[in-house]
C-alpha positions in Angstrom: -3.7 -0.3 -36.6 -0.9 1.0 -35.2 0.9 -0.4 -31.8 0.8 3.5 -30.8 -2.4 4.7 -32.0 -3.6 1.2 -29.3 -1.1 2.1 -26.6 -2.7 5.4 -26.4 -5.8 4.0 -26.1 -5.3 1.7 -24.0 -3.5 4.0 -21.7 -7.1 6.6 -21.9 -9.2 3.5 -21.4 -7.4 2.2 -18.4 -7.5 6.6 -16.8 -11.6 6.6 -17.9 -12.0 2.8 -16.9 -10.0 3.0 -13.3 -10.7 7.2 -12.1 -14.5 6.5 -13.2 -14.4 3.2 -11.0 -16.4 1.4 -14.2 -14.5 -1.4 -12.9 -11.7 -2.2 -10.7 -7.9 -1.4 -11.2 -7.3 -5.6 -11.3 -9.9 -5.7 -14.3 -9.2 -2.7 -15.7 -5.1 -3.8 -15.3 -5.4 -7.4 -17.3 -9.0 -6.8 -19.5 -7.2 -3.0 -21.5 -4.2 -4.3 -23.0 -5.4 -7.9 -23.5 -8.6 -6.3 -26.0 -5.5 -4.2 -27.8 -3.3 -6.9 -28.1 -6.1 -9.0 -29.6 -7.3 -6.1 -32.1 -3.8 -5.7 -33.0 -3.3 -8.8 -34.3 -1.0 -10.6 -31.9 -3.4 -13.7 -30.9 -1.7 -16.8 -29.1 1.4 -14.5 -28.1 0.0 -12.5 -25.7 0.0 -15.2 -23.3 3.5 -15.1 -23.6 3.6 -11.2 -22.9 1.4 -11.7 -19.6 3.7 -14.8 -18.3 6.7 -12.3 -19.3 5.2 -9.6 -17.5 4.4 -11.7 -14.2 8.3 -12.8 -13.8 9.2 -9.6 -13.7 6.7 -8.2 -10.6 6.8 -11.7 -8.8 9.4 -10.3 -6.3 7.7 -6.9 -5.8 4.5 -9.1 -4.9 6.2 -11.1 -3.0 7.8 -8.7 -1.1 5.0 -6.7 -0.4 2.4 -9.7 0.8 5.0 -10.6 3.6 6.0 -6.4 4.1 2.0 -6.1 4.8 2.3 -9.2 7.3 5.5 -8.4 9.1 4.1 -5.0 9.8 1.0 -6.3 10.9 2.5 -8.4 13.2 4.1 -6.2 15.0 1.3 -3.3 15.3 -1.1 -6.5 16.8 2.1 -7.0 19.3 1.8 -3.6 20.4 5.3 -2.4 19.6 4.0 1.3 18.5 2.0 2.0 21.8 4.6 3.0 24.4 6.2 5.2 21.6 3.0 6.7 21.0 1.9 7.7 24.6 5.8 9.0 25.3 5.6 11.1 22.2 2.4 12.9 23.7 3.4 13.0 27.3 6.3 14.2 26.2 4.8 16.9 23.5 2.6 18.5 26.7 0.8 21.2 26.5 2.7 22.9 24.3 1.4 23.8 19.8 5.1 23.3 18.9 5.9 20.2 20.4 2.1 18.3 20.0 2.9 19.5 16.2 5.9 17.5 16.2 4.9 14.9 17.3 1.9 14.3 15.4 4.2 14.6 12.7 6.3 12.0 13.9 3.5 9.5 15.5 2.4 9.6 11.8 5.7 8.9 10.4 5.8 5.6 13.0 2.6 4.4 12.1 3.3 4.6 8.5 5.9 2.2 8.3 2.9 0.1 7.3 2.5 1.6 4.3 -0.9 1.9 5.0 -2.8 5.7 5.2 -5.9 4.1 6.5 -4.2 2.6 9.0 -2.2 5.7 9.9 -5.0 8.0 10.1 -7.2 5.3 12.3 -4.6 5.3 14.8 -2.9 9.0 14.9 -6.1 11.0 14.7 -9.0 9.6 17.3 -5.0 9.5 19.9 -4.5 13.2 19.4 -7.8 15.1 18.2 -8.5 15.0 21.8 -5.4 16.6 22.4 -5.8 19.3 20.2 -9.2 20.3 21.2 -7.9 20.8 24.6 -5.2 23.4 24.2 -8.1 24.5 21.5 -5.5 23.6 18.2 -6.5 23.9 14.8 -8.1 20.2 13.5 -7.0 21.7 10.4 -3.4 22.2 11.2 -3.5 18.1 12.9 -5.2 17.2 9.3 -2.0 19.0 7.7 1.0 17.8 10.2 -0.4 14.2 9.9 -0.6 13.8 5.9 3.1 15.5 5.2 3.9 12.5 8.0 2.3 10.2 6.1 2.7 10.9 2.3 6.4 11.3 3.2 6.9 8.2 4.4 5.2 6.3 1.1 7.9 6.9 -0.4 9.7 4.1 1.6 9.8 0.4 -0.6 7.1 -0.8 0.8 4.5 2.5 0.3 2.2 1.8 -2.6 3.8 4.1 -5.7 7.8 3.2 -5.1 6.2 -0.4 -5.5 4.3 -0.2 -8.7 6.6 2.2 -9.7 9.4 -0.7 -9.8 7.3 -2.8 -11.0 5.7 -0.5 -14.3 9.7 0.3 -15.0 10.8 -3.7 -14.2 13.3 -2.7 -11.9 14.3 -3.0 -8.4 12.3 -1.1 -5.3 16.1 -0.7 -4.2 16.8 0.9 -7.5 14.7 3.6 -7.2 15.0 4.3 -2.9 18.2 4.1 -2.4 19.2 6.7 -4.4 16.8 9.1 -2.5 17.6 8.2 0.7 18.8 11.0 2.1 16.5 13.6 0.0 13.8 11.4 1.8 15.2 12.5 4.8 15.6 15.4 4.3 12.5 15.8 3.5 10.9 13.9 6.9 13.0 16.5 8.6 11.5 19.5 6.5 8.1 18.5 7.7 8.9 18.4 11.2 10.4 22.0 11.0 7.2 23.1 9.3 4.8 21.3 12.2 7.3 23.1 14.5 6.2 26.6 12.8 2.8 25.8 12.8 2.2 24.8 16.0 4.9 27.7 16.9 2.0 30.1 15.1 -0.5 28.7 17.4 1.3 29.4 20.6 -0.6 32.7 21.5 -3.8 31.5 20.4 -4.5 28.5 22.5 -5.6 27.4 26.2 -3.6 27.3 28.8 -5.0 24.0 30.0 -3.1 21.3 31.2 -3.2 18.0 29.5 -3.4 15.3 31.9 -2.9 11.5 29.3 -3.7 8.8 31.0 -1.9 5.9 30.2 -4.0 2.6 29.5 -3.3 0.0 31.8 -5.5 -2.7 29.8 -3.2 -4.3 27.4 -5.0 -6.5 24.7 -4.6 -10.4 24.7 -2.0 -10.0 21.5 0.2 -6.9 22.7 3.8 -8.5 23.6 4.9 -5.7 25.9 7.8 -8.0 26.7 9.4 -8.2 23.6 9.2 -4.3 23.1 12.7 -3.8 22.3 13.0 -7.1 20.5 10.7 -6.3 18.1 12.0 -2.3 17.7 15.5 -3.6 17.1 14.3 -5.9 14.6 12.3 -3.5 12.6 15.8 -1.2 12.7 17.9 -4.9 11.8 15.2 -5.6 8.9 15.4 -2.0 7.5 19.4 -1.7 7.9 19.7 -5.2 5.6 17.0 -3.9 3.0 18.6 -0.6 2.3 22.2 -2.5 2.1 21.1 -4.7 -0.1 22.7 -7.2 1.5 19.5 -9.0 0.8 17.0 -8.9 -2.1 13.7 -6.9 -0.3 11.7 -9.9 -1.2 13.8 -12.6 1.2 14.6 -9.7 4.0 10.2 -9.4 4.4 9.9 -13.3 4.0 12.1 -13.8 6.5 11.6 -11.1 9.0 7.5 -12.3 9.1 8.7 -15.6 9.7 11.1 -14.7 12.6 8.5 -11.6 14.1 5.6 -14.2 13.8 7.3 -17.4 15.5 9.0 -14.9 18.6 5.9 -12.9 19.2 2.8 -16.2 18.4 4.5 -19.3 18.7 1.9 -21.0 18.7 0.4 -22.4 15.4 -3.5 -21.3 16.7 -2.2 -17.8 17.4 -0.8 -18.1 13.5 -2.8 -18.7 11.6 -5.2 -16.0 13.4 -3.0 -13.2 12.7 -1.8 -13.9 9.2 -5.6 -14.4 8.4 -6.2 -10.6 10.4 -4.1 -9.1 7.7 -4.6 -11.6 4.6 -6.7 -9.1 2.9 -5.1 -6.5 2.0 -1.7 -8.4 1.1 -3.6 -10.4 -1.3 -5.8 -7.1 -2.5 -2.2 -5.3 -3.4 -0.5 -8.5 -4.7 -3.4 -9.2 -7.1 -3.1 -5.1 -8.4 0.5 -6.0 -8.8 0.1 -9.1 -10.6 -2.6 -7.3 -12.5 -0.1 -4.9 -13.5 2.3 -7.6 -15.2 0.1 -8.3 -17.3 -0.8 -4.8 -18.8 3.4 -4.0 -18.8 3.8 -6.9 -20.3 1.6 -7.0 -22.9 2.2 -3.4 -24.0 5.8 -4.5 -24.3 6.2 -7.2 -25.5 3.5 -5.9 -28.4 5.2 -3.4 -28.7 3.3 -0.8 -27.9 5.1 1.4 -25.8 8.0 1.7 -28.1 6.0 3.0 -30.4 4.8 5.4 -28.3 8.0 6.6 -27.3 8.5 6.9 -30.8 5.6 9.2 -30.8 6.0 11.2 -28.2 9.5 12.1 -29.3 7.5 14.0 -32.4 5.7 15.9 -30.5 7.6 16.7 -27.7 10.5 19.7 -27.8 13.7 18.8 -27.5 14.4 21.5 -24.3 11.5 19.6 -22.6 12.7 16.2 -23.7 16.0 16.8 -22.0 14.9 17.9 -18.7 11.3 14.7 -18.7 12.5 13.5 -15.0 13.1 17.6 -13.2 9.8 17.9 -14.9 8.0 15.1 -13.5 9.3 15.9 -10.2 8.2 19.1 -10.2 4.5 18.5 -11.2 4.3 15.1 -9.3 2.4 16.3 -6.3 -0.6 18.0 -8.4 -0.5 14.7 -10.4 -2.0 13.3 -7.8 -5.3 15.1 -8.2 -5.6 14.5 -11.8 -4.7 10.5 -11.5 -5.1 7.5 -9.4 -1.7 5.7 -8.0 -2.7 2.3 -10.3 -3.0 4.3 -13.5 -0.6 6.6 -13.1 2.4 4.3 -12.6 0.9 1.2 -15.5 -0.7 3.7 -17.6 1.2 7.2 -17.6 5.4 6.2 -16.0 6.0 3.8 -19.1 5.6 6.3 -21.3 7.3 9.1 -19.6 10.1 7.1 -18.8 10.7 5.8 -22.1 10.4 9.0 -23.9 12.4 10.3 -21.5 15.9 7.3 -22.5 15.2 9.0 -26.3 16.2 12.1 -24.6 19.2 10.1 -23.6 18.0 10.5 -19.8 17.8 7.3 -17.8 14.1 5.9 -17.3 14.8 4.8 -13.5 15.3 8.3 -12.7 11.7 9.2 -13.9 10.4 6.6 -11.8 12.5 8.5 -9.0 10.9 11.6 -9.3 6.9 10.4 -10.0 8.0 9.0 -5.9 8.0 12.4 -4.8 5.1 13.1 -4.8 2.8 11.7 -7.3 1.0 9.8 -4.2 3.4 9.6 -1.8 3.1 13.5 -0.2 0.2 14.1 -2.8 -1.7 11.1 -1.6 -3.2 12.5 1.7 -5.2 15.4 -0.3 -6.0 14.5 -3.3 -9.4 13.2 -3.9 -9.1 10.5 -6.1 -8.2 8.2 -2.7 -10.9 6.8 0.2 -8.1 7.4 2.8 -8.1 11.7 2.3 -11.9 10.9 3.0 -10.9 9.1 6.3 -8.3 12.1 7.0 -11.0 14.6 6.7 -13.0 12.7 8.5 -11.9 11.5 11.9 -10.4 14.9 12.0 -13.3 17.1 11.3 -12.5 19.0 8.8 -13.7 19.9 5.0 -11.8 18.9 1.9 -11.2 22.8 0.5 -9.8 23.8 4.1 -7.9 20.8 4.0 -6.2 20.9 0.5 -5.5 25.0 1.3 -3.9 24.2 4.1 -1.7 21.2 3.2 -1.0 21.0 -0.7 1.9 24.9 -0.6 3.7 22.9 2.1 3.2 19.2 0.5 4.9 21.0 -2.4 7.6 22.9 -0.5 8.2 19.1 1.0 8.2 17.9 -2.7 10.2 20.1 -4.1 12.7 20.3 -1.2 13.4 16.6 -1.1 12.8 17.0 -5.3 16.5 19.2 -4.6 18.7 17.0 -3.0 17.5 14.8 -5.2 19.2 16.7 -7.8 22.5 17.8 -5.4 22.7 13.8 -4.7 22.8 12.5 -8.5 19.6 10.4 -8.1 17.8 12.5 -10.3 19.4 14.7 -14.0 18.7 18.0 -14.8 
């Protein structure tokens, strides 16, 4: 059986198993390529392929573990609590300001890269304000989704980490050229939020919203360390983007310093680590399983063979513009592919095929993260976070998608246009 056929069968089987939820992504990512490589007669060489794949994934996996721990620690310390209150207080009872504050709050909370956490923090905090002003809950769900989705492109966001792992490149190689386009996307989200809120000004209640800042302080909160923690976050992100140190080193050191400063006692340190370990290790496990998948697919020659086969059926006019085309359809692709199946199954094929047409494989990855499970994740029926969002906001999935998808497309295409202008993606 040809390597190309085995490769296509592996990708198809991965998609079916993951999307049908027959097995966990971790199991599928390990089992499928092993079986296909055995069928292809690679025998004990499979262990070498797996080892090589894991070696390439290791820095990214380490970065993700310590990024989750770092932002989790700072969230426990109450670092974002005063900012949340100030945003809501500044918004007052102006629907336009409330909508903008909602987007800003989602962006802020999504620094930890978790959609579930973002929605659990933002929606309950904002829902009473929207209900009091009689603003549409679909507006709340829309602007929070746009803010969180665009922030999901950050270097420690799940899609970017998956893309970097699948393409075996540093996350900074993917994200840094997109820094200005992403900033442009965030600004676009705020503008959209402003107009959505402004449209409700003549419809809302004139009731004044009274916010009471809770005087209750959790034993875990460190209000006296607020400015240190905020400054330390900015410093860490600055070093990450500058490339002075590798991302995994940045977050390892940042986590240690944040933990020691906020929780100097060994008992508290252990409790904080244990509290966030599940989320960190779950994603890290998937990443290392992905290392197994990509290692076997590449080592066994399946990726190259699939790309060669694809060249024969893709017209030159299409193949030459694969990065741009990927960017155009990246957001709608979130409706069809979950992040694991797309980034570990589809992206390597797209990137390798694009190389044969003279494009840069990394550009396909950049184009993909502009929408695939970034702006697209809070509207996709393939993610639990979407149902958490609409459940907390009390809106229907169809209503949410109808309201949000057009704006998510606009934000993605604005970032794609800016990426073309700055040369991060070629047309």
